[in-house]
C-alpha positions in Angstrom: 74.9 -13.2 1.6 73.0 -15.7 -0.5 71.0 -18.4 1.3 70.3 -21.8 -0.3 66.8 -21.8 1.3 65.2 -18.4 0.6 62.1 -19.4 2.5 63.9 -20.3 5.8 67.5 -19.1 6.0 67.8 -20.8 9.3 68.1 -24.1 7.4 71.2 -22.9 5.6 74.4 -25.0 6.5 75.9 -21.8 7.9 73.5 -22.2 10.9 74.4 -25.6 12.4 71.9 -27.1 14.8 69.0 -25.0 13.5 66.2 -26.3 11.3 62.7 -25.0 10.6 60.0 -27.3 9.3 57.6 -26.3 6.6 54.4 -24.9 8.0 51.0 -26.3 7.3 49.1 -24.2 4.8 46.3 -22.2 6.4 42.8 -23.3 5.7 40.7 -20.8 3.7 38.6 -18.4 5.7 35.6 -19.0 3.5 34.0 -22.4 2.9 35.4 -23.5 -0.5 32.2 -25.4 -1.2 29.9 -22.4 -0.6 28.4 -21.1 -3.8 29.0 -17.4 -4.5 25.9 -15.4 -3.5 24.0 -14.1 -6.4 22.5 -10.6 -6.4 18.7 -10.7 -6.5 17.5 -9.7 -10.0 15.4 -6.6 -10.1 12.0 -7.5 -11.5 10.5 -5.3 -14.2 7.3 -3.3 -13.6 5.3 -5.8 -15.8 6.6 -8.8 -13.7 5.6 -7.0 -10.5 2.1 -6.3 -11.8 1.7 -9.9 -13.0 2.8 -11.2 -9.6 0.6 -8.9 -7.7 -2.5 -9.7 -9.8 -1.9 -13.4 -9.1 -1.8 -12.7 -5.4 1.9 -13.4 -5.0 2.6 -12.1 -1.5 6.4 -12.1 -2.1 6.0 -9.9 -5.1 3.6 -7.7 -3.2 6.0 -7.2 -0.4 8.9 -6.4 -2.7 6.6 -3.9 -4.6 5.7 -2.2 -1.3 9.4 -2.0 -0.5 10.0 -0.2 -3.8 7.2 2.2 -2.9 8.8 3.0 0.4 12.2 3.4 -1.1 13.6 7.0 -1.6 15.9 5.9 -4.4 14.9 7.5 -7.8 15.3 4.3 -9.8 13.1 2.5 -7.3 10.4 5.2 -7.5 10.3 5.0 -11.3 9.5 1.3 -11.2 7.1 1.8 -8.2 5.1 4.5 -9.9 4.7 2.4 -13.1 3.6 -0.6 -11.0 1.0 1.6 -9.2 -0.3 3.1 -12.4 -0.8 -0.4 -13.9 -2.5 -1.7 -10.7 -4.9 1.2 -10.5 -7.6 -0.4 -12.7 -7.7 -3.4 -10.4 -7.9 -1.4 -7.1 -10.7 0.4 -5.3 -12.8 -2.6 -4.4 -11.8 -3.0 -0.7 -13.3 -1.6 2.4 -10.6 0.7 3.9 -10.7 1.0 7.7 -8.6 3.5 9.6 -7.9 2.6 13.3 -6.5 5.0 15.9 -6.4 5.4 19.6 -4.3 6.5 22.5 -1.2 4.5 23.3 -2.2 1.5 25.5 -5.7 1.3 24.2 -4.9 -2.1 22.8 -5.0 -1.3 19.0 -2.8 -4.2 18.0 -4.8 -6.7 20.1 -8.0 -5.3 18.7 -6.7 -5.5 15.1 -5.8 -9.1 15.6 -9.2 -9.9 17.1 -11.1 -8.2 14.4 -8.7 -9.4 11.7 -9.1 -13.1 12.8 -12.9 -12.6 12.8 -12.7 -11.4 9.2 -10.3 -14.1 8.0 -12.5 -16.8 9.5 -15.4 -15.3 7.5 -13.5 -15.7 4.2 -12.2 -12.1 3.9 -8.7 -11.3 2.7 -7.1 -8.7 5.0 -4.1 -6.4 4.6 -2.9 -4.5 7.7 -0.8 -1.4 7.0 0.6 -0.2 10.3 2.6 3.1 10.5 5.0 2.2 13.3 6.4 4.7 15.8 10.0 5.8 15.1 12.5 7.1 17.5 13.0 10.9 17.1 16.7 10.5 18.2 17.9 7.4 16.4 15.2 7.3 13.7 15.0 3.6 14.5 11.7 1.7 14.5 10.7 -1.5 16.3 8.2 -2.5 13.7 6.7 -4.9 16.2 3.2 -5.3 15.0 4.0 -8.8 13.6 5.2 -9.9 17.0 2.2 -8.5 18.7 -0.3 -10.1 16.2 1.0 -13.7 16.5 -2.1 -15.4 15.2 -3.0 -13.0 12.5 0.6 -12.7 11.2 0.6 -16.4 10.2 -3.0 -16.5 8.9 -3.3 -17.6 5.3 -5.4 -14.7 4.1 -3.8 -11.9 6.1 -0.9 -9.6 5.1 0.7 -7.4 7.8 3.1 -4.6 6.7 4.5 -2.2 9.3 6.1 1.0 8.0 8.4 3.3 10.0 7.1 6.8 10.5 10.6 8.4 10.5 11.0 11.3 8.1 8.1 13.2 6.5 4.8 12.0 7.9 3.1 13.2 4.7 5.6 11.1 2.7 4.9 8.0 4.8 1.2 8.6 4.5 1.4 9.0 0.8 3.3 5.7 0.5 0.7 4.0 2.7 -2.0 5.1 0.3 0.0 3.8 -2.7 0.5 0.5 -0.8 -3.3 0.3 -0.4 -3.6 0.3 -4.2 -1.2 -2.6 -4.5 -2.9 -4.6 -1.8 -6.3 -4.1 -3.4 -4.9 -5.2 -6.8 -3.5 -8.3 -5.1 -7.1 -9.3 -4.1 -7.4 -8.0 -0.5 -11.0 -7.0 0.1 -10.4 -5.3 3.5 -7.6 -2.9 4.4 -6.7 -1.8 7.9 -4.6 1.3 8.3 -3.3 1.7 11.9 -1.9 5.0 13.1 0.8 5.6 15.7 -1.7 7.2 18.1 -3.7 10.3 18.7 -1.8 13.0 16.9 -1.3 14.7 13.5 -1.1 11.4 11.6 -4.9 11.0 12.0 -5.7 13.7 9.4 -3.6 11.9 6.8 -5.1 8.5 7.6 -8.6 9.9 7.6 -8.0 11.1 4.1 -7.3 7.6 2.8 -9.9 5.4 4.5 -13.7 4.9 4.2 -14.4 4.3 7.9 -12.4 5.9 10.7 -12.5 4.0 14.0 -11.4 5.4 17.4 -10.3 2.9 20.0 -10.8 4.1 23.6 -10.4 2.9 27.1 -12.7 3.1 30.1 -11.7 3.4 33.8 -8.9 5.8 33.2 -10.4 8.8 34.8 -12.4 11.4 32.9 -13.3 9.5 29.7 -13.4 12.6 27.5 -10.3 14.3 29.0 -7.3 14.5 26.7 -9.2 13.5 23.6 -8.9 16.1 20.9 -12.2 17.4 19.6 -10.9 17.1 16.0 -10.3 13.3 16.5 -13.8 12.8 17.9 -15.3 14.8 15.0 -13.4 12.6 12.4 -14.5 9.3 14.0 -17.3 7.4 12.3 -17.4 5.0 15.3 -15.9 4.5 18.7 -14.9 1.1 20.2 -14.4 1.1 23.9 -11.9 -1.7 24.3 -11.1 -3.9 27.3 -14.7 -4.3 28.3 -14.0 -7.4 30.5 -13.4 -8.4 34.1 -14.0 -5.6 36.6 -14.0 -3.1 33.8 -17.4 -4.0 32.3 -19.5 -1.4 34.2 -16.9 1.4 33.6 -16.9 0.5 29.9 -20.7 0.8 29.7 -20.7 4.2 31.5 -18.0 5.3 29.0 -20.1 4.2 26.1 -23.0 6.3 27.3 -20.6 9.3 27.8 -19.1 9.0 24.3 -22.5 8.5 22.7 -23.8 11.7 24.3 -20.6 13.6 23.3 -20.9 12.4 19.6 -24.4 13.9 19.4 -23.0 17.3 20.3 -20.8 17.5 17.3 -21.9 18.8 13.9 -23.5 16.1 11.7 -21.2 14.3 9.3 -21.4 15.2 5.6 -22.3 11.6 4.9 -25.4 11.8 7.0 -24.2 8.9 9.2 -24.6 9.1 13.0 -21.4 7.8 14.7 -21.9 5.1 17.2 -20.0 3.9 20.4 -19.7 0.2 21.0 -18.1 -1.7 23.9 -15.8 -4.7 23.1 -13.1 -7.0 24.5 -10.2 -8.0 22.3 -9.3 -10.7 24.8 -12.7 -12.3 25.3 -13.8 -11.4 21.8 -17.0 -9.8 23.0 -18.4 -7.1 20.7 -15.9 -7.7 17.9 -18.5 -9.0 15.4 -20.7 -5.9 16.4 -17.9 -3.6 15.5 -17.6 -5.1 12.0 -21.4 -5.0 11.6 -21.2 -1.2 12.3 -18.6 -0.8 9.6 -20.7 -2.8 7.1 -23.8 -0.8 7.9 -21.9 2.4 7.4 -20.5 1.3 4.0 -24.0 0.2 2.9 -25.4 3.5 4.1 -22.9 5.8 2.3 -23.0 3.7 -0.9 -26.8 4.1 -1.0 -26.6 7.9 -0.9 -23.5 8.1 -3.2 -21.3 9.6 -0.5 -18.9 6.7 -0.7 -17.9 7.5 -4.3 -17.8 11.3 -3.5 -15.4 10.7 -0.6 -13.1 8.5 -2.6 -12.9 11.2 -5.3 -12.3 13.9 -2.8 -9.4 11.8 -1.3 -7.9 11.3 -4.7 -7.9 15.1 -5.4 -6.5 15.7 -1.9 -3.5 13.3 -2.5 -2.8 14.9 -5.8 -2.3 18.3 -4.2 -0.4 16.8 -1.2 2.0 15.1 -3.7 2.5 18.4 -5.5 3.3 20.2 -2.2 5.7 17.4 -1.2 7.5 17.4 -4.5 7.8 21.2 -4.5 9.2 21.2 -1.0 11.7 18.4 -1.8 12.8 20.2 -5.1 13.3 23.5 -3.2 15.7 22.0 -0.6 17.6 19.9 -3.2 18.3 23.0 -5.3 22.1 23.7 -5.1 21.8 27.5 -5.1 19.2 27.3 -2.3 21.4 25.0 -0.3 24.3 27.5 -0.6 22.1 30.4 0.4 20.3 28.8 3.4 23.2 29.1 5.8 23.7 32.8 5.0 20.0 33.4 5.4 20.1 31.6 8.8 23.0 33.8 9.9 21.2 37.0 8.9 18.0 36.0 10.7 19.9 35.1 13.9 21.8 38.4 13.8 18.5 40.3 13.3 19.7 41.7 10.0 16.5 40.5 8.4 13.2 39.0 9.6 12.4 35.3 9.2 9.6 36.1 6.7 11.7 38.4 4.5 14.5 35.8 4.5 12.0 33.1 3.4 10.6 35.4 0.7 14.1 36.1 -0.6 15.0 32.4 -0.8 11.7 31.7 -2.6 12.3 34.6 -5.0 15.8 33.2 -5.7 14.4 29.7 -6.3 11.6 30.8 -8.7 13.9 33.3 -10.4 16.4 30.5 -11.0 13.6 28.4 -12.6 12.8 31.2 -15.0 16.4 31.7 -16.2 
């Protein structure tokens, strides 16, 4: 049957008493006046370098994002930017800051950072933020904790999640230091996630390693790894205020005595313990004075340059190790052989060490083919 009104057959004369009015056209779901979003143009390495050298914070932030990216195309640009920025880097004082959770590292960094900014320094804070082992998520909350410093004109705060390879994150932090120095920052803080394995990596990229401690929490030396104490160039006993002042002074004496028991540093520097309050700002200038005295001391005996050179060599070998490991696991033949090797190890057909040797022989044999 053919209807005169194809849109609404109910309006056909065959159906008396029925009529359907034309509907109102639906409004578009998207604002018709909204301009189509344009994809951000990827800057060239030369544009990044020019922006960084001018002190453009936006360009610096985007360059650090490229450094942190795992995408091969991003890494190509990032490495070129780093290489071109190298001649302009190396002029900052690099300060590593660590301490047990709850020691007040973020509050301390803001107090010391504001002291430096007020004294005409340009400060970059690179904070390796704790990541969830389950979700791999990271709060990246340092900017919220450092309210005053995060809006200071001559300060740049960049938290980085520690998910994935710690060595990879540490390497990227070291590369970020180069970019920040090229951008004109004369002081770099590197904050670690807490007392743990990250300290060794951070120690290998800074000039002065500062340990933040608390007083009044029981045995002051309990739970502190000897290795962390030996790495420290100075100790700041934080929260020396209110009813905690006497306890902090006792802790200072204990730490100072403990530091004398360790082997002397290669630099010839004798580590010091200082009390401070990040809230009342007591002792904060004294902490920075200690850092400046250290830098002057190690520059006078040429240890400063020796340490920087040693760190550069260390990171060259660390990068080789990291790249070899990544290349091994990305190899298609190895990926196919891994599950079979796991099965044989679990069924006691072969030992873990022989299985690993066989996989490595397969990998290196494939490279020689």
